[in-house]
Every structure is written in C-alpha cells, then in structure tokens.
C-alpha positions as CSV (number, residue, x, y, z in Angstrom):
1,M,0.0,0.0,0.0
2,D,1.2,3.5,-0.8
3,H,0.1,7.0,-0.1
4,M,-2.5,7.0,-2.8
5,D,-4.1,3.8,-1.4
6,Y,-4.4,5.5,2.0
7,R,-6.0,8.5,0.4
8,I,-8.6,6.3,-1.4
9,L,-9.4,4.6,1.8
10,E,-9.9,7.9,3.6
11,C,-12.4,8.9,0.9
12,L,-14.3,5.6,1.2
13,K,-14.3,5.8,5.0
14,R,-16.0,9.2,4.8
15,N,-18.5,7.9,2.2
16,A,-18.5,4.3,1.0
17,R,-20.7,5.3,-1.9
18,M,-18.3,7.9,-3.2
19,S,-17.8,7.3,-6.9
20,A,-14.4,6.5,-8.5
21,S,-14.8,9.7,-10.5
22,A,-15.2,11.8,-7.3
23,I,-12.3,10.1,-5.7
24,S,-10.2,10.7,-8.8
25,K,-10.9,14.4,-8.7
26,E,-10.1,14.6,-5.0
27,I,-6.8,12.8,-5.1
28,H,-5.7,13.7,-8.6
29,L,-5.5,10.2,-10.1
30,S,-7.2,8.8,-13.1
31,V,-10.6,7.1,-12.7
32,S,-9.2,3.8,-14.1
33,A,-6.3,3.9,-11.7
34,V,-8.7,4.5,-8.8
35,I,-10.9,1.6,-9.9
36,E,-7.9,-0.7,-10.2
37,R,-6.6,0.3,-6.8
38,I,-10.0,-0.3,-5.2
39,R,-10.2,-3.7,-6.8
40,K,-6.8,-4.6,-5.5
41,L,-7.7,-3.4,-2.0
42,E,-10.8,-5.6,-2.1
43,E,-8.9,-8.6,-3.4
44,A,-6.3,-8.2,-0.6
45,Q,-9.2,-8.0,1.9
46,I,-8.1,-4.6,3.1
47,I,-11.5,-3.5,2.1
48,K,-13.7,-6.2,3.6
49,N,-17.2,-4.8,2.9
50,Y,-19.1,-1.6,2.4
51,T,-21.6,-0.5,5.0
52,I,-23.8,2.3,6.3
53,V,-23.9,4.2,9.6
54,L,-27.4,4.4,11.1
55,D,-28.8,7.0,13.3
56,E,-29.9,4.7,16.1
57,N,-32.0,7.4,17.8
58,K,-34.2,7.7,14.7
59,L,-34.6,4.0,14.7
60,G,-35.8,4.1,18.3
61,N,-32.6,2.8,19.9
62,T,-32.3,5.7,22.3
63,T,-30.5,3.7,25.1
64,S,-27.0,2.5,24.9
65,A,-24.4,1.1,27.3
66,L,-21.0,-0.4,27.5
67,M,-20.5,-3.4,29.6
68,E,-17.3,-5.0,30.8
69,V,-17.6,-8.7,31.5
70,S,-15.3,-11.2,33.2
71,L,-15.6,-15.0,32.9
72,D,-14.8,-17.5,35.7
73,H,-12.7,-19.6,33.4
74,P,-11.6,-19.7,29.7
75,R,-13.7,-22.8,29.2
76,F,-16.8,-20.5,29.1
77,Y,-15.4,-18.4,26.2
78,E,-17.2,-20.4,23.4
79,S,-20.6,-20.4,25.0
80,F,-20.3,-16.7,26.0
81,T,-19.3,-15.5,22.6
82,K,-22.0,-17.6,20.9
83,A,-24.7,-16.1,23.2
84,I,-23.4,-12.6,22.6
85,S,-23.3,-13.1,18.8
86,E,-26.9,-14.2,18.8
87,N,-28.1,-11.1,20.7
88,D,-29.2,-8.4,18.2
89,N,-28.9,-5.7,20.8
90,I,-25.2,-6.2,21.2
91,V,-23.6,-4.4,18.4
92,F,-19.9,-5.1,19.2
93,C,-17.9,-7.3,21.5
94,Y,-14.2,-7.1,22.1
95,Y,-12.0,-9.7,23.8
96,L,-9.6,-7.8,26.1
97,T,-6.6,-7.9,28.3
98,G,-6.8,-6.4,31.7
99,D,-9.3,-6.6,34.6
100,F,-12.2,-7.7,32.4
101,D,-12.3,-10.3,29.6
102,F,-14.8,-8.5,27.3
103,M,-16.2,-5.1,26.4
104,I,-19.6,-5.1,24.7
105,K,-21.8,-2.3,23.4
106,I,-25.6,-2.6,23.9
107,L,-28.2,-0.6,21.9
108,C,-31.8,-0.8,22.9
109,K,-35.1,1.1,23.1
110,S,-35.4,1.9,26.8
111,S,-33.8,1.5,30.2
112,E,-36.2,-1.4,30.9
113,D,-34.8,-3.2,27.8
114,L,-31.3,-2.5,29.0
115,D,-32.2,-3.9,32.4
116,K,-33.4,-7.2,30.8
117,I,-30.4,-7.5,28.5
118,H,-28.1,-6.7,31.5
119,N,-29.7,-9.5,33.5
120,Q,-29.5,-11.9,30.6
121,I,-25.8,-11.3,30.3
122,K,-25.2,-11.6,34.0
123,S,-27.0,-14.9,34.1
124,L,-25.0,-16.5,31.3
125,E,-23.0,-19.5,32.5
126,G,-19.5,-18.5,33.5
127,V,-20.0,-14.8,33.9
128,S,-18.5,-13.8,37.2
129,R,-18.4,-10.1,37.1
130,T,-19.8,-7.1,35.1
131,K,-19.5,-3.4,35.1
132,T,-21.9,-1.3,33.1
133,Y,-21.6,2.2,31.8
134,Y,-24.7,4.0,30.6
135,I,-23.8,6.1,27.5
136,L,-24.9,9.8,27.9
137,R,-23.8,11.1,24.5
138,N,-21.8,9.9,21.4
139,V,-19.0,12.4,21.1
140,K,-17.2,10.7,18.2
141,S,-18.2,7.7,16.0
C-alpha cells in the first residue's frame, strides 16, 4: 500500500458510496487507476465490505451502554461468545486484556430493555463479574 491507497481509503471511510470519479478528482489520479486500486484493496481483503452508519436514535434505539464482562474460566469463552453473537442488541464485542475479559456495546429502546439485557448477560454460565456504563452522548463515532 502506498500514499494513494491510503487517500482512497480515507475517501471511502467518509462515504463508502463515493464514486471513483469523485475520488479521482479529490486525489488527482485517473478514474481507471482509482478503480484498479480499489479492486486490489478488495482482493487483498483490506476493504472487507461496504456499510452504512445508522442514526440509532431515529430507529428508536435511544438507550446505549458499554458493559465489561469477566468470565470465571476460559472454558466459558465459546458459550459466552455464541450467546453474545446471537443477541441483536449487542452491536460489538471485544476480547480484552486487563481486569475484564470482554467489552460489549448494547443498543436498545429503553432503560427497561437495558435492564433485561443486562440481567440476561449476568445470568450466562461462566459470567463472574460485570461493570456497566450508561452512555450519555456519542462524542465521536
């Protein structure tokens, strides 16, 4: 990857629907060169997919939280990650080093829903400890 590839990626991170023509004008490279570089970035799996960013508030998901989770033992890793993956209200899950094993982000419609999800997670086999942070405002996405 070179400087031009990074500039193309910056354009696509701002707007995944940006046309090769618009990228070409912004970075001063021919349209065919931009298309070829994007194709190579896709083949190399540097660009894995194209997506959208939703306004969760407009979709009714006005409540969000971060939760740190510790497991009793590594043997619970598979069952925990399977349960987390199946929960549509959990939008990301990171396996961590430090005092807790996981950090998850929960999006839901109300504090009552958050309470239910919180209790579901705490009751999963192997979960020994949690710490939850209610998100007041998104400062940077």
